[in-house]
C-alpha positions in Angstrom: 0.0 0.0 0.0 1.3 3.5 -0.7 2.5 5.5 2.3 0.0 7.9 3.9 2.0 11.0 2.8 1.8 9.8 -0.8 -1.9 9.2 -0.6 -2.5 12.7 0.9 -0.3 14.3 -1.7 -2.5 12.9 -4.4 -5.6 14.4 -2.8 -4.6 18.1 -3.2 -5.0 21.1 -5.4 -3.4 24.5 -5.6 -4.2 26.6 -2.5 -5.2 30.2 -2.1 -3.4 31.2 1.0 0.2 31.8 -0.1 2.6 34.2 -1.9 6.0 33.8 -3.5 9.1 34.9 -1.5 11.8 34.3 -4.1 12.7 31.8 -6.7 13.2 29.0 -4.1 10.5 29.7 -1.5 6.8 30.5 -1.0 5.1 31.6 2.1 1.9 30.0 3.5 -0.6 32.1 5.4 -2.9 29.3 6.7 -1.6 29.5 10.3 0.5 31.5 12.7 3.7 29.8 11.7 3.6 31.6 8.3 5.9 28.9 7.0 8.5 29.8 4.3 8.5 26.6 2.2 11.2 25.4 -0.2 10.5 23.5 -3.4 9.5 20.0 -2.7 9.0 20.5 1.0 6.0 20.7 3.3 5.2 23.3 6.0 5.1 22.5 9.7 1.7 21.0 9.3 3.1 18.3 6.9 0.1 18.6 4.6 0.6 21.9 2.7 3.6 21.7 0.4 5.6 23.6 -2.3 5.5 21.9 -5.8 6.8 23.8 -8.8 6.7 27.1 -6.9 3.0 26.7 -6.0 1.3 25.8 -2.7 -0.7 22.6 -2.8 -3.3 21.9 0.0 -5.5 19.1 1.1 -8.6 18.5 -1.0 -11.4 16.1 -1.6 -11.4 13.7 1.3 -12.4 13.2 4.9 -10.8 11.1 7.6 -14.0 11.1 9.6 -17.5 12.5 9.5 -20.1 12.2 12.3 -23.2 13.9 13.4 -23.7 14.8 17.1 -24.9 17.6 19.4 -23.6 21.0 18.7 -22.9 21.2 22.5 -20.0 18.7 21.9 -18.0 21.2 19.8 -18.6 22.9 22.3 -21.0 25.7 21.2 -23.4 26.5 24.1 -24.7 29.7 22.6 -25.6 28.3 19.2 -29.0 26.6 18.6 -28.9 24.4 21.7 -30.2 20.9 21.2 -29.4 20.9 17.5 -27.1 18.6 15.6 -23.9 19.5 13.8 -22.3 17.5 11.0 -18.6 17.4 11.8 -15.9 16.5 9.3 -12.1 16.3 9.6 -9.0 15.8 7.6 -5.4 14.9 8.7 -2.6 16.9 10.2 -2.0 19.8 12.6 0.3 22.8 13.0 0.9 21.9 16.7 2.0 18.7 18.4 0.3 18.8 21.8 1.4 16.0 24.0 -2.1 15.6 25.5 -4.0 15.8 22.2 -7.4 14.1 22.4 -7.5 13.7 18.6 -3.9 12.6 18.0 -4.8 9.7 15.7 -5.8 12.3 13.1 -3.9 15.4 14.1 -0.5 13.6 14.3 -1.0 11.1 11.5 2.1 12.3 9.6 4.3 12.6 12.7 3.5 9.5 14.8 3.7 6.0 13.4 1.2 4.9 16.0 -1.5 7.1 14.5 -3.0 4.8 12.0 -5.5 6.8 9.9 -7.2 6.4 6.6 -9.2 8.7 4.3 -12.2 8.5 2.1 -12.9 10.6 -0.9 -16.0 12.8 -0.6 -17.5 15.8 -2.3 -18.9 18.9 -0.7 -22.3 18.1 -2.1 -22.2 14.7 -0.4 -21.3 16.1 3.0 -24.1 18.8 2.8 -26.6 16.2 1.7 -25.6 14.0 4.6 -26.1 16.9 7.0 -29.5 17.6 5.7 -30.5 13.9 5.7 -29.5 13.7 9.4 -31.3 16.9 10.4 -28.2 18.8 11.2 -28.3 22.6 11.4 -24.6 23.2 11.1 -21.5 21.9 9.3 -18.3 22.1 11.3 -14.6 21.5 10.4 -12.9 19.7 13.3 -10.9 16.6 14.5 -7.7 17.9 13.0 -6.7 21.6 12.8 -9.1 23.2 10.3 -6.9 26.2 9.6 -4.4 24.0 7.6 -7.3 22.7 5.4 -9.1 26.1 5.1 -9.5 26.0 1.4 -11.4 22.7 1.5 -13.5 23.9 4.4 -14.6 27.0 2.5 -15.6 24.9 -0.5 -17.9 22.8 1.7 -19.2 25.9 3.5 -20.2 27.5 0.2 -22.5 24.6 -0.4 -23.7 24.5 3.2 -24.6 28.2 3.1 -26.7 27.5 0.0 -28.6 24.9 2.1 -29.1 27.5 4.9 -26.8 25.6 7.3 -24.6 27.3 9.8 -20.8 26.8 9.4 -18.1 26.6 11.9 -14.4 25.9 12.9 -13.2 24.0 15.9 -9.7 25.3 16.0 -6.5 25.9 18.1 -6.8 29.5 17.2 -3.3 29.8 15.7 -4.7 31.9 12.8 -3.4 34.8 10.6 -5.3 37.9 9.4 -5.1 36.4 5.9 -6.8 33.1 6.7 -9.5 34.8 8.8 -10.3 37.2 6.0 -10.5 34.2 3.7 -12.9 32.4 6.0 -15.1 35.2 7.2 -17.6 35.4 4.2 -18.3 31.6 4.6 -17.8 30.8 8.3 -20.3 31.8 11.1 -18.9 30.1 14.2 -15.4 29.8 15.7 -14.4 27.7 18.7 -10.8 28.5 19.6 -8.5 27.1 22.3 -6.5 29.2 24.7 -4.3 26.4 26.1 -2.1 28.5 28.3 -1.1 32.1 29.0 2.6 31.4 29.0 4.6 31.5 25.9 7.0 28.8 27.1 4.0 26.4 27.4 2.9 27.2 23.9 6.4 26.5 22.6 6.3 23.1 24.2 3.2 22.4 22.1 4.8 23.7 18.9 3.5 27.2 18.8 3.7 30.7 20.3 1.3 32.6 22.5 1.1 35.9 20.8 -0.5 34.7 17.5 -3.2 33.0 19.5 -4.0 36.2 21.5 -4.0 38.3 18.3 -6.3 35.9 16.6 -8.8 35.7 19.4 -9.1 39.5 19.4 -9.5 39.5 15.6 -12.0 36.6 15.5 -14.3 38.5 17.8 -13.8 41.9 16.1 -14.6 40.4 12.7 -18.0 39.1 13.8 -17.5 35.4 14.0 -19.5 33.9 16.9 -16.6 33.1 19.3 -16.5 30.6 22.1 -13.2 29.8 23.9 -12.0 26.5 25.5 -9.2 26.0 28.0 -8.5 22.4 28.8 -7.4 22.6 32.5 -4.4 20.3 32.8 -3.0 19.9 36.4 0.6 21.0 36.6 0.5 22.6 33.1 -1.9 25.5 33.1 -4.0 25.3 36.3 -2.3 27.7 38.7 -4.5 30.4 40.1 -2.4 33.1 38.5 -2.6 31.6 35.0 -6.4 31.0 35.2 -6.8 34.6 36.4 -4.7 35.9 33.4 -6.6 33.9 30.9 -10.0 35.0 32.3 -8.8 38.6 32.4 -7.7 38.5 28.8 -11.0 37.1 27.6 -13.0 39.6 29.6 -10.9 42.3 27.9 -12.2 41.1 24.5 -15.8 40.9 25.7 -17.5 39.8 29.0 -20.0 38.0 26.7 -17.4 35.5 25.3 -18.4 32.1 26.6 -15.4 30.4 28.3 -15.4 26.6 28.6 -13.0 25.3 31.2 -12.9 21.6 30.6 -11.5 18.5 32.3 -8.4 16.8 31.1 -8.2 13.0 31.0 -4.7 11.4 30.7 -4.1 10.7 27.0 -1.4 10.3 24.3 2.0 11.2 25.6 1.1 13.2 28.7 0.4 10.4 31.1 2.1 11.7 34.3 -0.4 14.4 35.0 -3.5 13.5 37.1 -6.9 13.9 35.7 -8.7 17.2 36.3 -11.0 17.1 39.4 -14.3 19.1 39.8 -12.5 21.4 42.3 -10.0 22.4 39.6 -12.8 23.4 37.3 -14.5 25.3 40.1 -11.4 27.4 40.7 -11.3 28.2 37.0 -15.0 29.2 37.0 -14.4 31.4 40.0 -11.5 33.1 38.2 -13.7 33.8 35.2 -16.5 35.3 37.3 -14.1 37.5 39.2 -12.7 38.8 35.9 -16.2 39.7 34.8 -17.0 37.0 32.3 -20.8 36.4 32.2 -20.8 32.9 30.8 -18.3 30.4 32.2 -19.0 26.7 31.8 -17.3 23.6 33.3 -17.1 20.7 31.0 -16.1 17.0 30.5 -17.4 16.1 34.0 -21.2 15.9 33.5 -23.2 16.0 36.6 -20.1 16.6 38.9 -20.0 20.4 38.7 -23.4 21.5 39.9 -25.2 23.9 37.6 -22.0 25.0 35.8 -23.2 23.3 32.6 -26.2 25.6 32.5 -26.7 29.0 30.9 -28.0 31.7 33.4 -29.2 35.2 32.8 -26.4 37.5 34.0 -29.0 40.1 34.9 -31.5 38.3 37.2 -29.8 34.9 37.6 -32.7 32.9 36.0 -31.6 29.5 34.6 -32.3 29.7 30.9 -30.8 26.5 29.5 -30.3 23.5 31.7 -27.8 20.8 30.6 -26.3 17.5 31.6 -23.2 16.9 29.4 -24.3 17.4 25.8 -28.0 16.9 26.6 -30.3 19.9 26.9 -32.8 19.3 29.6 -34.7 22.6 29.6 -34.7 25.7 27.3 -36.4 28.9 28.4 -35.0 31.6 26.1 -37.6 33.5 24.2 -37.6 33.3 20.4 -35.7 36.6 20.3 -33.0 35.2 22.6 -34.1 37.0 25.7 -34.5 36.0 29.3 -38.3 35.4 29.9 -38.1 36.9 33.4 -36.2 40.2 32.9 -36.1 40.5 29.1 -32.2 40.8 29.1 -30.7 39.9 25.6 -28.5 36.9 25.8 -25.7 36.9 23.1 -25.6 33.9 20.8 -26.9 32.4 17.6 -30.3 31.2 18.7 -33.1 29.5 16.7 -36.5 31.0 16.4 -38.0 27.6 17.1 -35.4 25.7 19.1 -35.3 21.9 19.3 -36.1 20.5 22.8 -34.2 17.4 23.5 -35.9 14.7 25.5 -33.0 12.2 25.2 -29.3 12.3 24.5 -28.8 12.8 20.8 -26.9 9.7 19.5 -23.4 9.6 18.1 -23.9 9.0 14.4 -20.8 7.9 12.5 -21.0 8.5 8.8 -17.5 7.7 7.7 -15.1 5.7 9.8 -11.4 4.8 9.9 
């Protein structure tokens, strides 16, 4: 069988996010690395490469597609109770030692990551989304920035079908890729993994491009929700949680912040799993900083009401959750609190779905 790198190289086309530097190099704009790439070489991500002085990028395949609750992305302020069709490719611009999706993200770096692909068209993905009753199409599982051209092609078709579109990303973006995405992408979940540059360098990146991107994503009008995976001994000090919360509140107190529990995985096996008390400290840091919507995740039922959405004005519980399941939904059709009429920021449906049971995991393509 041909090597995975060869198979992926055959599923490409010329990209849009690049410019020539000189006769030997081109520059890629897909992520914050802004890689200068020599002829015949790939960028840091391993899937965008220079051939004949042009940038070639992933195209025409998926490594996995599934339909599950939009809360799993996690988007808590986007059509609660609805389904999102999620699709992913292979590769990443970072190499996080605790990656939960390492089988796809590290497929070209780690021989243990055995992944396969299936050719698919944008029309097929959108048709699948509609057949399964999804209200959004989301690029996820690997880092979507490095496959942005393919995502935009899918999003064009999704928009024609009146579906929402979104990225689940590490946030290591550039102004160029965000401008490229903005006409076609509605939602953006971004990570803020740490507030220390040395920690980001351990993961293969830098802090400043992430901070710049988060500010820009919000200013450009994407619906932004931010996730921090709370990893004991890595990013869970009171000082760091306070710094992250303060930064996000400086963007907007209405940015939802998800502090989620880490479970030992991949190469980081010496850290303990996150406990409810760790998440409670992070939530308290967010509230003290002035964030109005702070959620504790990955420990369903163990964090009290911290999975719920409450009105910041009167304290009324507006959306009650257990994990990815919506138990009660009380927002008005205009997205307001029914008790005090305060507007709750988000992308709400005029006629929201009301889940009576957990929406099932629905695999469409598998490895």
